[in-house]
Short mmCIF file of the C-alpha atoms (twelve columns), coordinates in Angstrom:
data_MODEL
# 
_entry.id   MODEL 
# 
loop_
_atom_site.group_PDB 
_atom_site.id 
_atom_site.type_symbol 
_atom_site.label_atom_id 
_atom_site.label_alt_id 
_atom_site.label_comp_id 
_atom_site.label_asym_id 
_atom_site.label_seq_id 
_atom_site.Cartn_x 
_atom_site.Cartn_y 
_atom_site.Cartn_z 
_atom_site.pdbx_PDB_model_num 
ATOM 1   C CA . PHE A 1   70.368 -83.101 34.566 1 
ATOM 2   C CA . THR A 2   68.204 -86.174 33.982 1 
ATOM 3   C CA . SER A 3   64.765 -87.052 32.738 1 
ATOM 4   C CA . ASP A 4   64.221 -88.875 36.052 1 
ATOM 5   C CA . GLN A 5   64.298 -85.537 37.860 1 
ATOM 6   C CA . ILE A 6   61.553 -84.259 35.586 1 
ATOM 7   C CA . LYS A 7   59.555 -87.483 35.999 1 
ATOM 8   C CA . ASP A 8   59.790 -86.993 39.760 1 
ATOM 9   C CA . LEU A 9   58.275 -83.510 39.466 1 
ATOM 10  C CA . ILE A 10  55.533 -84.838 37.197 1 
ATOM 11  C CA . GLU A 11  54.701 -87.517 39.763 1 
ATOM 12  C CA . ARG A 12  54.677 -84.954 42.555 1 
ATOM 13  C CA . LYS A 13  52.356 -82.698 40.541 1 
ATOM 14  C CA . ASN A 14  50.064 -85.639 39.808 1 
ATOM 15  C CA . SER A 15  50.040 -86.534 43.493 1 
ATOM 16  C CA . LEU A 16  49.001 -82.998 44.383 1 
ATOM 17  C CA . GLY A 17  46.146 -83.141 41.911 1 
ATOM 18  C CA . GLY A 18  45.048 -86.524 43.213 1 
ATOM 19  C CA . ILE A 19  45.495 -85.933 46.923 1 
ATOM 20  C CA . PHE A 20  43.615 -82.681 46.784 1 
ATOM 21  C CA . ASP A 21  41.125 -83.997 44.207 1 
ATOM 22  C CA . ILE A 22  41.441 -81.125 41.756 1 
ATOM 23  C CA . ASP A 23  38.600 -82.280 39.491 1 
ATOM 24  C CA . ASN A 24  36.114 -82.379 42.341 1 
ATOM 25  C CA . LYS A 25  37.291 -78.987 43.575 1 
ATOM 26  C CA . ILE A 26  36.620 -77.466 40.163 1 
ATOM 27  C CA . PHE A 27  33.190 -79.086 40.041 1 
ATOM 28  C CA . PHE A 28  32.440 -77.988 43.614 1 
ATOM 29  C CA . VAL A 29  33.329 -74.362 42.872 1 
ATOM 30  C CA . LYS A 30  31.068 -74.287 39.821 1 
ATOM 31  C CA . LYS A 31  28.204 -75.727 41.844 1 
ATOM 32  C CA . GLU A 32  28.752 -73.350 44.740 1 
ATOM 33  C CA . GLU A 33  29.020 -70.334 42.431 1 
ATOM 34  C CA . GLU A 34  25.628 -71.240 40.991 1 
ATOM 35  C CA . LYS A 35  24.178 -70.953 44.487 1 
ATOM 36  C CA . THR A 36  25.346 -67.340 44.657 1 
ATOM 37  C CA . GLN A 37  22.991 -66.507 41.797 1 
ATOM 38  C CA . ALA A 38  19.897 -67.377 43.847 1 
ATOM 39  C CA . SER A 39  17.640 -64.420 44.585 1 
ATOM 40  C CA . ASP A 40  17.739 -65.127 48.328 1 
ATOM 41  C CA . PHE A 41  21.510 -65.608 48.527 1 
ATOM 42  C CA . TRP A 42  22.111 -62.328 50.383 1 
ATOM 43  C CA . ASN A 43  19.212 -62.748 52.831 1 
ATOM 44  C CA . ASP A 44  21.761 -63.896 55.408 1 
ATOM 45  C CA . SER A 45  24.746 -61.697 54.621 1 
ATOM 46  C CA . LYS A 46  27.077 -63.390 57.130 1 
ATOM 47  C CA . GLU A 47  26.412 -66.814 55.625 1 
ATOM 48  C CA . ALA A 48  26.742 -65.377 52.130 1 
ATOM 49  C CA . GLU A 49  30.125 -63.870 52.976 1 
ATOM 50  C CA . LYS A 50  31.289 -67.123 54.546 1 
ATOM 51  C CA . HIS A 51  30.159 -68.983 51.427 1 
ATOM 52  C CA . LEU A 52  32.035 -66.583 49.144 1 
ATOM 53  C CA . LYS A 53  35.205 -66.823 51.242 1 
ATOM 54  C CA . ASN A 54  35.067 -70.607 50.998 1 
ATOM 55  C CA . ILE A 55  34.697 -70.421 47.212 1 
ATOM 56  C CA . SER A 56  37.539 -67.912 47.020 1 
ATOM 57  C CA . SER A 57  39.828 -70.122 49.077 1 
ATOM 58  C CA . ILE A 58  39.225 -73.131 46.852 1 
ATOM 59  C CA . LYS A 59  39.605 -71.047 43.688 1 
ATOM 60  C CA . LYS A 60  42.952 -69.804 44.978 1 
ATOM 61  C CA . TRP A 61  44.128 -73.384 45.417 1 
ATOM 62  C CA . ILE A 62  42.904 -74.295 41.923 1 
ATOM 63  C CA . THR A 63  44.773 -71.312 40.463 1 
ATOM 64  C CA . GLU A 64  47.959 -72.268 42.301 1 
ATOM 65  C CA . PHE A 65  47.633 -75.861 41.108 1 
ATOM 66  C CA . GLU A 66  47.173 -74.637 37.534 1 
ATOM 67  C CA . ILE A 67  50.428 -72.681 37.885 1 
ATOM 68  C CA . VAL A 68  52.191 -75.866 39.015 1 
ATOM 69  C CA . ASN A 69  50.609 -77.791 36.160 1 
ATOM 70  C CA . ASN A 70  51.685 -75.179 33.607 1 
ATOM 71  C CA . ASN A 71  55.212 -75.095 35.025 1 
ATOM 72  C CA . VAL A 72  55.497 -78.873 34.689 1 
ATOM 73  C CA . ASP A 73  54.157 -78.771 31.119 1 
ATOM 74  C CA . ASP A 74  56.585 -75.990 30.213 1 
ATOM 75  C CA . LEU A 75  59.461 -77.898 31.786 1 
ATOM 76  C CA . GLU A 76  58.656 -81.002 29.744 1 
ATOM 77  C CA . ILE A 77  58.597 -78.969 26.527 1 
ATOM 78  C CA . LEU A 78  61.801 -77.151 27.419 1 
ATOM 79  C CA . TYR A 79  63.465 -80.484 28.195 1 
ATOM 80  C CA . ASP A 80  62.564 -81.699 24.696 1 
ATOM 81  C CA . PHE A 81  64.181 -78.547 23.300 1 
ATOM 82  C CA . TYR A 82  67.197 -79.165 25.534 1 
ATOM 83  C CA . LYS A 83  67.584 -82.714 24.203 1 
ATOM 84  C CA . ASP A 84  67.460 -81.291 20.667 1 
ATOM 85  C CA . LYS A 85  70.082 -78.706 21.676 1 
ATOM 86  C CA . GLN A 86  67.607 -75.856 21.190 1 
ATOM 87  C CA . ALA A 87  67.725 -74.837 24.854 1 
ATOM 88  C CA . THR A 88  70.655 -74.438 27.207 1 
ATOM 89  C CA . GLU A 89  71.349 -76.330 30.382 1 
ATOM 90  C CA . ASP A 90  71.026 -73.064 32.291 1 
ATOM 91  C CA . GLU A 91  67.500 -72.585 30.916 1 
ATOM 92  C CA . ILE A 92  66.416 -76.094 31.859 1 
ATOM 93  C CA . VAL A 93  67.949 -75.836 35.326 1 
ATOM 94  C CA . GLU A 94  66.236 -72.498 35.936 1 
ATOM 95  C CA . LYS A 95  62.838 -73.839 34.825 1 
ATOM 96  C CA . PHE A 96  63.370 -77.007 36.860 1 
ATOM 97  C CA . ASN A 97  64.069 -74.951 39.992 1 
ATOM 98  C CA . ILE A 98  61.032 -72.735 39.414 1 
ATOM 99  C CA . THR A 99  58.832 -75.782 38.896 1 
ATOM 100 C CA . LYS A 100 60.204 -77.590 41.920 1 
ATOM 101 C CA . SER A 101 59.677 -74.498 44.100 1 
ATOM 102 C CA . SER A 102 56.090 -74.073 42.925 1 
ATOM 103 C CA . ILE A 103 55.335 -77.723 43.763 1 
ATOM 104 C CA . GLU A 104 56.961 -77.440 47.185 1 
ATOM 105 C CA . ILE A 105 55.092 -74.238 48.007 1 
ATOM 106 C CA . GLU A 106 51.809 -75.787 46.910 1 
ATOM 107 C CA . SER A 107 52.508 -78.892 48.989 1 
ATOM 108 C CA . VAL A 108 53.261 -76.874 52.118 1 
ATOM 109 C CA . LEU A 109 50.465 -74.342 51.775 1 
ATOM 110 C CA . TYR A 110 47.664 -76.747 51.072 1 
ATOM 111 C CA . SER A 111 48.565 -79.895 52.915 1 
# 
């Protein structure tokens, strides 16, 4: 098990965040949620529902990306423990596989 494998996952996670512009998505959701507070928001219920579905879809992606991000962070910390012999190879391999799977799922679902 090498640090290069972890660096690869970090780069893949960063690519996901950049390709899908995570910061703008978060900003967009906040802005769009503010619109739902308008007194006339439900005047056109079909448009309102469409608007809410769009927000929900983007929020789902943000949540999934946050899971990937947390997995990568946890893997980095666990790898430091592994190097200090405070974690086993089995633990690091398991976390690596979980992290890799979450990145691959995210890449497939939202590309």
